[in-house]
N, C-alpha and C positions, 0 to 999 in steps of 0.2 A: 735315392739310389736307383740307378737304372737296372731294369730287369730284362732278361731275355724274353722275347715275345713268343706267343704260340702256346697252345694247350697240348701239344703232341708228345711232350717228353714224359717218359714213364720210368720203368725200372732201370732201363739201360742208362739213364741219366744219373741214377742214384748209386750205381755200382762203383766201388772205389777203383781208382786207376791202377792199383797194384795188380788187378786181375786182367787188365785189358790186353796185356801181351799174350795171353793164352785164350783169348776170346775170338769169336767170329760170328757174323750174321749169315746164316744159311737158310735155304729153303729145304725143308725136310718133308719126306712122305709122312703122312699121319700115322701110318702103320709102323714107322720106325721109332715112334715116341711111346714110351710106356709111362703110366701114371706114377706119381710119387707114392711110394709105399708108406711114407711117413706123413702124408697129407692129413692134417688133423680135422679138416672139414669134411663132414659126411653128408650134410643136407644141402642141396642146391635148389634154388627156386626154378621149378620147371618152366613156368611162364616166362621168367626172365631169360632162361636159356633159349627158349623158342624165339623171343624177341631179338636176342643177340644173334642167333643163327640166321634170322631173316636179314639182319644188317650185314652179316658176313657174306651172304649170298649176293647182296647188292653191291657192297663196297670192297669185299675181301677183308682180310685181317690186317689192319693198319699197325697194330701194336704186337710185336713178336712175343712169343712165350719164352721162358727161360729154361734151358735144359743143361744137362751135363752128360758126357759120354759114359756109357756103361758097356757091359759085355755084349758080344755078338753083333757089334755094329749098331746097337740101339742107343737111344738117348732117353735118360730119365727126366721127367718133368720136375722142375724145381718150383716154378711159379707160372701161373696162368692156366690153372686147371679149368676154370670157368670158360675161358676162350677155347681151350682144347676140347671140352665137351660140346660146346656150341658148334665148333668146326665139324665134329662128328655128326651132329644133327643136321648141319647144313650140307653134308655130303662132300666137303672139300677133300681133295686128295693130298694137297700140300699146304703147309703153312710156314710163315717165317719164324725163325727161332734164333735166339742168342745162345751160343754155346759157351759155357763156362767150365773150365777144368777145376773142379773143387771136390774134395773128399768128403765134405760135410755140409749139407745144405743148411744146417743150423747156423754155421759160421757165416754163410752168405746172407742168411736172413738177418743176422745181427748187423752185418755190414750195411745192408740196405736200410735198416731201421736207423742205424747210427748216422747215415749220410743224408737222410731225408731232411734234416734241419741244417745241413751244412751247404747243400747245393743252393745256388741263387734262384730259388723258385718264386714265381709270383703266387699270390694266394690261391688261385685256382689250380695251379700245378701242385702246390703243396697238398691241397684237398684231394686232388686226384691220386697223388702218390700215397696218401694215407689210406684212401679207400681201396686202392689196389693191394696194399699190404694187408688190410683187413680181409679182403676177398681171397687173395692168393695164399695167405699163410694161416688163415683161420684165427687171427688174433682178435681179442675183444678190445673195446675202447680202453678198458682199464690196463690191459697188458701193453697196448701200444703206448699209452700215456706213461707207464712205468719205464718202458725201454727208451723212449726218446726224450724223457725229462720234461714233458708238458703235462698240464693238468687235464683230467678227463673232460671238464667243461670246455677247455680251450679246444680240444680235439673235436668235441661235438659241435662247437660253434664253427670251426673251420669246415667241417663236413657239410654243414647246412648250406654253404655256398653252392654246393653241387645241385641244390634244389632250385636254383635260379634259372630263369629262362636263358636261352642262348645269347641274346643280345646283352643282357645284364652280366652274364659271365664274361663276355668280351670286354665290357667296361671295367670290370674288376681286374681282369688279367692285364689290361693295359695301364691300370692305375688311374683311370678316369673317375672311378667310383671306389671309395674306400669300403673295406669289408663291413664295417659297422653300419654304414648307410645301406649297403646291399642287404644285410640281414634284416634291417628294419622293413625293407620292402617285401619280405617274405610274408608279411601279414596280409598282403594282397594276392589273391589266387590267380587273377587274370593277368597273363603275361603282357598283354598290350597296355593295360593300366599300369603295371609295374614299369614298363619302358617309358610311358608318358611322364610318370612322376620322377623317374630317374633323370630324364632330360631336364626337368625343372630343378631337381636337386643340383645337378652339375652346373646349369646355367646361372643359378642364383647363389651357388656356394652355400647351400643350407647345411646346418649342423645335423648331427645324428638325432638330437632331440626334436628338431623341427621336422626331420624326415619321418620320425616315428609318429608325430602328430598327423602328418599328411597321410601316412600309411593307414592309420586308424580310420581317418575320414574316408580314404579311398576304399577300404574294406567295407565301410558302411554305405558306400555309394555316394559320398559327398566330397570326393577328393578335390573338387574345384575350389573349395573354401581354403583360403590361405591361412597358415598357422600364425599365431601371434608372434612367434620368435623364429629367427633364422640362425642366430648364433648362440642361443641359450641365454641372451641377456635382454630380450625384448625388441631386437632389431633384426631386420632381414639382412643376411649376408649379401653383399654386392649392391645394396641400395639403401635409401633412406626410409626408415619406418616413420609412421605418423607419430605426432606427440601423444595421441591417445593410445596408440599401440605401446609406446615406450612407458606411459604411465601404467598401463595394464601389466606390462612386463615387470615393472618395479613392485607394484602392489601385490602381485601374486608370488613374488620371490622367485622369479624364473632362475633356473640353475645357471651359475657362472662357471660350472665345473664340468664341461662336456667330456673332457678327457677321463675324469674319474667315472662318469656315467658309463663310458665305453669300456673302461677297465673292469668295472663291476659286472657289466653285461657279459663280458668275455669270461670272467671268473665263474659266474653263476649259470652261464648258458641260457640266459633269458633276458628280456628287456628290463632295464633298471632305470629309474628316473630319480634325479636328485632335485628336490624342490627347496629352494632357499639359497643360502650363501655358505661361504666357508665357516661363518661364525655360528649359524643356526639354521636348521631346516629339518627335512625328513627325507627318507629314502623309500621309494615305492618299488616293490619287486613284483613283476607279473608272474603268474603261474597258470598252468593249463590242466587243472584236474588234481585229484587227491594224490596220485602217484608222483606228479611233478612237485607238489607241495612237500611230500615226504622226502623227495630227493633234495630239495632246497634246505629242508630242516637238517638233513644229514650233513650237507656241506657246511652249514653254519654251526654244526655241533649242538643244535637245540634238541631238547628232549620233548617228546610229544606228551599230550595230556594223559594218554593211556599209560606211558612209562612212569610219569609222575604219580599216577594213581596207584601203581603197584607199591610205591613207597609209603603210602598212607597206612597208619596202624589199623 
């Protein structure tokens, strides 16, 4: 499926066309905009606001805020309070604003949430739209998951794409790199190393499993070592594997189910490996600390040893 390019689409791309006849993009004086009295978010990261303010001083505000007309020629902020506050810090006198004639901001919020998964967004645009809804409307991951009909792990996994470096984000946005491959590269902290391995992944057509192996080696400082498997069956994608590599792949029961690996990784919001075949094998689930383990146990519906201990006579 072809997707529209670019990362610049935001809330205006998600607003239903039914309201477009009463909308307009204006440049408003900052003093003409009043904060949303129903803004549920109270705490804003001061350092983040300062960083955004610095960006606004240099580039201006590229993404308009969302407002509705109220009394005395004023406009009430519906979405974009973080940008609004940063504009105040930056000393801007005017900012771009999308004006929507609506009586209830909650209805608009619901419309935005409903349409986030209907618009033809690429994965990065979807992630950016989710993050903007979380920021502007103070939703939690659970609330957003409930409203748009996605699992919380799916939302968490999508948002992880925003942690990628700029070049990798472009690759994901254009479809050159699949989200599962990109998330595997997050194990590598150095953006240059991420990009180097991403180029190899694309050039050789490596699987998510092989990308995870490369990422683990890259994180350990030995990413130049080639993985045993490129397509999850002991062969490199796009080339001939040696007989020895094929034998190793078979003897170790390399996964022939890469799509299930990716589906499980998405569902659990962590890296999952299937070792074996469709007939027999094992599933390896990575976790990063006790809290992450508790999260996984809750998703899987497993009871902890402490809970089981309470049932002992």
